[in-house]
C-alpha positions in Angstrom: 21.9 -39.3 -46.3 19.7 -40.6 -48.6 18.3 -43.8 -48.5 18.6 -44.4 -52.4 21.2 -43.6 -54.6 21.3 -41.0 -57.3 20.3 -41.1 -60.8 23.7 -40.4 -62.1 25.2 -42.9 -59.1 22.8 -45.6 -60.1 24.3 -45.1 -64.5 27.7 -45.3 -63.0 27.2 -48.5 -61.7 24.4 -50.3 -63.9 20.9 -49.7 -61.6 20.0 -47.0 -63.2 15.9 -47.9 -64.0 13.8 -45.4 -66.1 10.9 -43.9 -64.6 7.8 -43.3 -66.9 6.2 -40.0 -65.4 2.6 -38.7 -66.5 3.0 -35.7 -68.4 -0.1 -33.7 -69.1 -1.5 -33.8 -72.7 -0.4 -31.0 -75.3 -3.2 -28.4 -75.9 -4.6 -29.0 -79.1 -6.5 -26.0 -79.8 -3.5 -24.1 -78.8 -5.7 -21.6 -76.5 -3.7 -21.1 -73.3 -6.8 -19.8 -71.5 -9.9 -23.3 -71.1 -12.8 -21.8 -72.3 -15.4 -20.1 -69.2 -17.8 -22.8 -68.0 -21.5 -21.9 -66.8 -21.0 -22.6 -63.2 -24.1 -25.6 -61.6 -25.2 -24.5 -58.2 -27.1 -27.3 -56.1 -30.9 -27.4 -56.7 -32.7 -24.6 -55.8 -36.3 -23.8 -56.4 -35.1 -20.3 -57.8 -33.9 -20.2 -61.4 -30.8 -17.8 -62.6 -31.9 -16.7 -66.3 -29.8 -14.8 -68.4 -28.6 -14.2 -72.3 -32.1 -12.8 -72.6 -32.8 -9.9 -75.3 -33.3 -6.2 -74.3 -36.6 -6.6 -75.3 -37.5 -9.3 -72.5 -40.3 -8.2 -70.1 -42.2 -10.0 -67.4 -45.1 -10.9 -69.0 -43.3 -12.6 -71.8 -41.3 -14.6 -69.0 -44.5 -15.1 -66.9 -46.4 -16.5 -70.0 -43.3 -18.8 -70.7 -42.9 -20.5 -67.1 -46.3 -20.5 -66.5 -47.0 -23.9 -68.3 -44.6 -25.4 -65.5 -46.4 -26.8 -62.0 -45.0 -24.9 -59.1 -44.4 -21.7 -60.7 -44.6 -18.9 -58.2 -43.4 -15.0 -59.9 -40.5 -14.0 -62.5 -38.5 -10.9 -61.0 -36.3 -8.8 -63.5 -33.8 -7.3 -62.5 -33.8 -3.3 -62.1 -31.1 -1.8 -64.5 -29.9 -5.2 -66.0 -32.1 -6.6 -68.9 -30.5 -9.7 -70.0 -30.8 -11.5 -66.2 -34.3 -12.6 -64.4 -34.8 -15.0 -61.1 -37.8 -17.4 -61.9 -39.3 -18.7 -58.5 -41.4 -22.7 -58.0 -42.6 -23.9 -55.6 -40.2 -26.7 -54.8 -36.5 -27.4 -56.3 -37.9 -30.6 -58.3 -40.5 -28.6 -59.8 -37.6 -25.9 -61.0 -35.6 -28.6 -62.3 -38.4 -30.2 -64.6 -38.7 -26.3 -65.7 -34.7 -25.4 -66.0 -34.4 -29.1 -68.7 -38.3 -28.0 -70.8 -36.4 -24.3 -71.4 -32.1 -24.9 -71.4 -31.0 -23.0 -74.3 -34.8 -22.4 -75.2 -35.0 -19.7 -78.2 -36.7 -16.2 -77.2 -35.0 -14.3 -80.2 -32.8 -16.2 -83.5 -29.7 -14.9 -81.3 -30.6 -15.0 -77.9 -30.8 -18.6 -76.7 -31.4 -18.6 -72.3 -29.2 -20.2 -70.2 -30.7 -21.2 -67.1 -29.2 -22.3 -63.9 -29.9 -22.9 -60.2 -29.7 -19.3 -58.2 -27.5 -19.3 -55.7 -28.5 -20.1 -52.3 
């Protein structure tokens, strides 16, 4: 047994009221898959760099990040030329460097993407 009448019974009796339901908006671009977004992990004293050009080396990144206080070291990942890690003394100093160098173009076609590393 139900507590309320069905829509058909309500329409026959004249007591039917239409309910408004929220519908999802149509995808304007027509693309069924959303653009992948970079995950932003909680603040960390280690930064993760990606989208680096193949000719990037440890000295280049050290010179770039050495201008920020608290800089400790750069670690390139063996076998992967496009990613690296940069370590700072604390997460505040790492955040300042991340904000200042986000999108920095090492070459005309490679803008550096910087996020906090996973803990």
